[in-house]
N, C-alpha and C positions, 0 to 999 in steps of 0.2 A: 691826232687828227692833223693831216698834213696841209689842209687848205681851208681852215676855218675862216680866215679873213681874206681869202682869195678874191671874193667878189668886191670887197671894199677896197682892196689894194689895186685891183685891175681897173675898176670904174673910175676911181678917184685919181689914179695915176695918169690915165689917158687924158682926162680933162685938165689935169695940171699942165700937161704938155700943151694942150689946146688953149690954155689961159684960164681954165676953171679948176675946181677942186675934184670933181667927181669922175675919176677915170679908173680907179683901181679898187673897185669894191670886191675884189676876189683874190685874197692871198691866204694861204694856210696858216693855222695856228702855230704849228711848230716851225715851219719854214718862213712864215710871214711873207708870202709872195712867190714862192717857187711851187709851181704846179707840176706834180708828177703823175697824176692819174689821167686816164683817157677821158675826153670830153664827150658827153652825150646830150641829146635833147629828146624830149618826149618819150616815145616808147621803143627806142632802139635797144639792141643788146650791146653791152659794152664789156671790155675786159679791163680789170684794174691792173696796176703794176705788179700785183702779187700773182697775176696769171689766172685768177679765178674769174670765170665768166658769170656775169649776173644776168639771169633770164629777164626777158623784156617785161614780164609781169611784175618783177620786183621794182622796176624803174618806171612803172606806168604812172604817168601824170595825166589826169583827165583834162580835156580841153577847157580852157578858160571860158566861163559863162558870165555874161553881164549880170550884175546884181542891182545896179542902179546906173544912172548917167555917168557916175564918176568911179564906180568900183567894179572890179572883176573878181571871180572866184579862182583860187588855186586849190587843187586837191591832188594829193599823192596817196594812193591807197596803201601801198606797201609800208610807207613810213607813217601812216595814220595822220597826215597833216591836212587840214582844211582851214583856209583863212580868206579874208577879203583884202584886196590891195588896190591902190590907186591905178586906174587904167593907163596912166602915163608910163608906168614901170614896165620894163622889158624883163622877162624871166629867162634865166639860163640855168641849166643843171649840169653838174659835173660828178661823175662817178669817182669815189675815193677808195683808197686801200681798205681792205677788210670789210667790204660791204657798206661803206659809208656813202654819204651824198652831201654835196654842197649845192644849195639853191640860192641864186642871186636874183634880186629884184632891183633894177637900176633905171634911173632917169637922168641921163647925162645933161640934158638941157636945163633941168632945175636943180642940179647938184644934189639929188636925193637917191638914197638906196639903202638896202639892208641885205643881210645874208643869213641863211639858216644852214648850219653845219649839223649833220646827223650822223651818228656812228653807233654800231652795236655796243652795248655796255652792260656788263653783268651785275654791276653794283646797283644799290638802291639810292645811294647818295654820292655826291661828287667829293672825293677826298682831295687833300692838298697835292698829292702826287699827280693825280689826273689834271687838277687845275693848272699846275705848273707846266705840265706837258703841253697843254693847249694855250696857255697864257704865260709864256716865259718871263715876262716882265714881273709877274707876281703881283701886279696892281689889282686890287679889288676894294675900291673905295665906296663907302656908304652902302654896304650890302643891305638889301631889304627883301624880306620874303613876300611874295605875291602869289596869286593863284592864276594859273592858265588852264581854263576849262576844268577846274577842280583839282589840278595838280600843283603842288607847291613848287615854286620856282625861285631862284635867287636872281635879283636884279641888282646890278652894280655898275659903277664907272670903272672902266679899265683903261689900259694904255698899251700901245705897241709902236714899234719904230716905223711901220708903214702908214698907219692911220693917225697916230697921235692919240688924243683922248677919245674914248669910246663909251657907248652905252651898251650894256650886254644883259641878256636874260638867258640863264642856263637852267635846265631841268631834266629829270630822268623820268621816263615812263615806258612801260611795255617793252623793256629790253633795249631801249635806245637812249642815248644822251643827245639832247638838243641844245645847241648854242646859237643864239640869235645875236647879231652884232650890227651896229650902225655907228655913226659919228655922234659924239656927245651932244652936239648942237641939235640933233634930230631926235632927242629924247622923247618929247611930247608927241611928235609925229609917229614914232615907232610905237609908243604906248597905245595910240588909237588903233593901230593895225593889230597889235597883240590882243586887244580886247575882242577881236573877231575870231581868234584861234579856236578851233574845235578839233578834238581827236575823233577819228572815224575808225 
């Protein structure tokens, strides 16, 4: 996965330049900041760097709907993701090599954000080889099994050169590997968002 931490690196990097932390919330797992795939938003058709065209229905994200005064809904039918997120966050989507996707949720004003990296995955568990491909530092502290809408996930503290210490949640379901990343300091905040995750 070439852009797993792209959102985190991008958002937090920009804000660092502007005097804050949150500018680089979007840098890939392998490259940790180098984005090689074409960028898309909403329901456009995009071409990855492998030259494979992804039909618009694969990339369809339904319009955000208010769930309350403070929450909006995010739904992507192709990747089976539905969750509630704070309305202050701006959502961006990026097509990745091999049919993957990075979705970033960013609020530069409050230095908050997280990203979801999704890629097709044939395995049923995340092996060490795949982990090191996406997390070259090899850091996986305090791993804990949790449930995300009935699916077992591994929650752990990670680290990379772009973001420093991270909180991550990884899981496999329906032929996809999901990797959710934010800063370690946002652990509890991300936990509340992950409790709303549903597979559709």
